[in-house]
C-alpha positions in Angstrom: 167.5 110.8 129.0 165.1 110.8 132.0 165.9 114.3 133.2 165.1 115.6 129.6 162.0 113.4 129.4 160.7 114.7 132.7 161.7 118.4 131.6 159.6 118.0 128.3 156.8 116.5 130.2 156.7 119.7 132.6 156.9 122.0 129.7 154.1 120.2 128.3 151.8 120.4 131.5 152.7 124.3 131.8 151.5 125.0 128.3 148.4 123.2 128.9 147.9 124.9 132.4 148.4 128.2 130.7 146.0 127.4 127.6 143.6 126.4 130.2 143.8 129.9 132.3 143.4 131.7 129.1 140.6 129.6 128.0 138.8 130.1 131.3 139.5 133.8 131.5 138.3 134.1 128.0 135.3 132.2 128.9 134.6 134.6 131.8 135.6 137.9 130.0 132.9 140.8 129.8 133.4 140.8 125.9 132.5 137.0 125.5 129.2 138.1 127.5 128.6 140.7 125.0 129.4 138.8 121.8 126.8 135.9 123.1 124.1 138.4 123.7 124.6 139.9 120.2 124.9 136.4 118.6 121.7 135.6 120.4 119.6 138.4 119.4 120.9 137.4 115.4 120.1 133.7 116.3 116.5 135.1 117.3 116.2 137.2 114.1 116.7 134.2 112.0 114.3 131.9 113.8 111.7 135.2 113.5 112.2 135.2 109.7 112.0 131.4 109.3 108.6 131.8 111.5 107.4 134.3 109.2 108.1 132.2 106.2 106.3 129.5 107.7 103.2 131.3 108.4 103.4 132.2 104.8 103.4 129.2 103.7 100.5 128.2 105.9 98.3 130.8 104.5 99.4 129.8 100.8 102.0 131.9 99.9 105.1 130.3 98.5 107.6 133.0 98.0 110.5 131.6 99.9 111.8 128.5 101.8 110.9 128.5 105.3 114.5 127.2 106.3 117.7 128.7 107.8 118.9 129.3 104.1 115.6 130.7 103.3 115.9 133.2 106.1 119.2 134.3 104.8 117.8 134.9 101.3 114.9 136.7 102.7 117.1 139.2 104.7 119.4 139.5 101.8 116.3 140.7 99.9 115.8 143.7 102.4 117.3 147.4 102.0 120.9 146.9 102.6 120.6 143.4 102.6 124.3 142.7 102.2 124.9 144.7 105.3 122.5 142.7 107.3 123.6 139.2 106.4 127.1 140.0 107.1 126.0 141.3 110.6 124.3 138.1 110.9 127.5 136.1 109.7 129.4 138.0 112.7 126.8 137.4 115.2 126.9 133.6 114.5 130.7 133.4 114.5 130.7 135.0 117.9 128.2 132.3 119.0 130.8 129.9 117.5 133.3 131.2 119.6 130.9 131.3 122.7 130.0 127.6 122.5 133.6 126.4 121.5 134.7 128.3 124.6 131.9 126.6 126.6 132.6 123.2 125.3 135.9 123.5 126.6 136.1 125.4 129.7 132.6 125.6 130.9 130.4 123.4 132.8 132.6 123.6 135.8 131.9 120.9 138.6 130.6 118.8 136.3 132.1 115.2 135.6 130.9 112.0 133.6 128.1 111.6 132.0 126.7 115.0 132.7 129.6 117.0 131.3 130.1 114.8 128.1 126.1 115.4 127.4 126.7 119.1 127.8 129.8 119.0 125.7 127.7 117.1 123.0 125.3 119.9 123.1 127.8 122.6 122.8 129.2 120.6 119.9 125.6 120.5 118.4 125.1 124.0 118.7 128.3 124.8 117.2 127.8 123.1 114.0 124.1 124.5 113.8 125.6 128.2 113.9 128.6 127.2 111.4 125.9 125.9 109.1 124.0 129.1 109.2 127.1 131.2 108.9 128.1 129.5 105.8 124.6 129.8 104.5 124.6 133.6 105.3 127.8 134.1 103.3 126.8 132.0 100.4 123.7 134.1 100.0 125.7 137.6 100.4 128.3 136.5 97.8 126.1 135.1 95.4 127.2 131.3 95.7 124.0 129.7 97.0 122.5 126.9 95.1 119.2 126.0 94.6 116.6 125.6 96.9 114.0 123.0 97.9 116.4 120.9 100.3 118.7 120.3 97.3 121.6 120.1 99.4 120.2 117.7 101.8 118.9 115.7 99.3 122.3 115.4 97.4 124.2 114.9 100.8 121.7 111.9 101.5 122.3 110.6 97.9 126.2 110.6 98.7 125.9 108.9 102.1 123.4 106.3 100.5 126.0 105.4 97.8 128.7 104.6 100.4 129.0 100.9 101.6 126.6 100.6 104.8 125.0 103.9 103.4 121.6 102.9 104.3 122.5 102.2 107.7 124.3 105.6 108.2 121.3 107.5 107.0 119.3 105.7 109.3 121.5 106.4 112.2 121.6 110.0 111.3 117.6 109.8 111.2 117.8 108.7 114.9 120.4 111.3 115.9 118.2 114.0 114.7 115.0 112.1 116.2 117.0 112.3 119.5 117.6 116.0 119.0 114.1 116.9 118.6 113.0 114.6 121.8 115.5 116.9 123.5 114.1 120.2 122.4 110.6 118.9 123.4 111.7 117.8 126.6 113.4 121.1 127.5 110.4 122.9 126.5 108.1 120.7 128.4 110.3 120.2 131.7 110.8 124.0 132.1 114.8 123.3 131.5 115.1 126.1 129.2 114.6 128.4 132.6 118.4 127.7 133.2 119.2 130.0 130.3 117.8 132.9 131.9 119.3 134.7 134.9 117.1 134.8 138.2 115.7 138.3 137.2 114.4 137.1 133.4 112.3 134.3 135.7 110.5 136.6 137.8 107.3 138.6 137.7 105.1 138.8 134.8 107.8 139.3 132.4 109.5 136.1 133.5 106.2 134.0 133.3 105.9 135.4 129.8 109.6 134.5 128.9 109.3 130.8 130.1 106.1 130.3 128.2 107.9 131.6 125.2 110.4 129.1 125.7 108.0 126.4 126.4 106.2 126.9 123.1 109.2 127.5 121.4 111.2 124.7 122.0 108.3 122.2 121.7 107.9 123.8 118.1 111.1 123.5 117.0 111.5 120.1 118.4 108.2 118.9 116.1 109.8 120.8 113.4 113.0 118.8 113.9 111.4 115.8 114.4 109.6 115.8 111.0 113.0 116.7 109.2 114.1 113.2 111.1 111.3 111.2 110.2 111.7 112.4 106.6 115.5 111.2 106.6 114.2 107.9 108.3 111.9 107.4 105.5 114.7 107.9 103.0 116.7 105.3 104.9 114.1 102.9 104.9 112.9 103.5 101.2 116.6 103.8 100.0 115.3 106.8 98.1 117.2 110.2 98.8 114.6 112.3 97.4 112.4 111.4 100.3 114.9 113.3 102.4 115.2 116.9 102.7 115.5 119.8 105.3 113.4 122.0 107.3 111.5 123.5 104.2 110.4 120.0 103.0 109.5 119.1 106.7 107.3 122.1 106.9 105.7 121.4 103.6 105.1 117.8 104.7 103.3 119.2 107.8 101.1 121.4 105.3 100.2 118.1 103.4 98.4 116.6 106.4 95.1 116.7 107.8 94.3 120.5 109.0 97.8 121.1 107.8 97.5 124.9 107.3 96.3 124.9 110.8 99.4 122.8 112.1 102.0 124.5 110.2 100.4 128.1 111.3 100.9 126.9 115.0 104.6 125.4 114.0 105.3 128.7 112.7 104.3 130.9 115.4 106.0 128.4 117.7 109.6 128.9 115.9 108.7 132.5 116.1 108.3 132.2 120.1 111.7 130.3 120.2 112.9 133.3 118.4 111.6 135.7 121.0 112.8 133.6 123.7 116.2 134.2 122.2 115.9 137.6 122.8 114.8 137.3 126.1 118.0 135.2 126.5 119.9 137.9 125.2 118.6 140.2 127.9 118.9 138.1 130.8 121.6 135.9 130.0 122.7 133.2 132.3 126.3 132.3 132.2 
């Protein structure tokens, strides 16, 4: 019995080792490098479109939602919109593959809290890419629901109805605020420089890329932070109608004193984030 058990354990260990080798080979492969670059271009395009919608909102035009789903709807309205959206879906799926490989086999040489922090970041990115891809598929297939953050509000209402739902929504708000703080910190601390290979950080072009990253990460962090505040307000007031997604967050910014100017700045900043994604695609640091 012992020999059989030992043999089974050995087979399991061999299978794990084989899977680990395959994962590392895939993570280091040239095709995943090209896939990641293509996906980053797509991700940048989505943020540039969100920026355009936010700027339109700041200037008084309300022709679309300044959110991921709004960006997909805007892309779908362009000539060959369906083709564009399927390309977007492909790019986002490739980003999912890239981040999953990084989650499982990246961050070599790291351990402890640092390793798990990076894995948590990879997991969060994967969720974002999946949500955007699903949004694009829903738009291109005509199955997207109503706008205005109805999905976020409905989800908040469902969670709020659960036992301890108010606490769960509050915890979600704190999580969103942590993500927002992470983006702002990454922008202000120049951590985003690590996203670029050496040649992408030097010379006038490198300085421009890093400035785009600083402005982009801070602006995106501000926008995410407002989403977290809305979700937190919903938890405190036990009112799901107070929650919402990015579109509601930017509309909330618009309602503040000097709101159009603030929203214009946030919109331009989100556009800078999109341009930084293009810079990353060109000078990808692996």
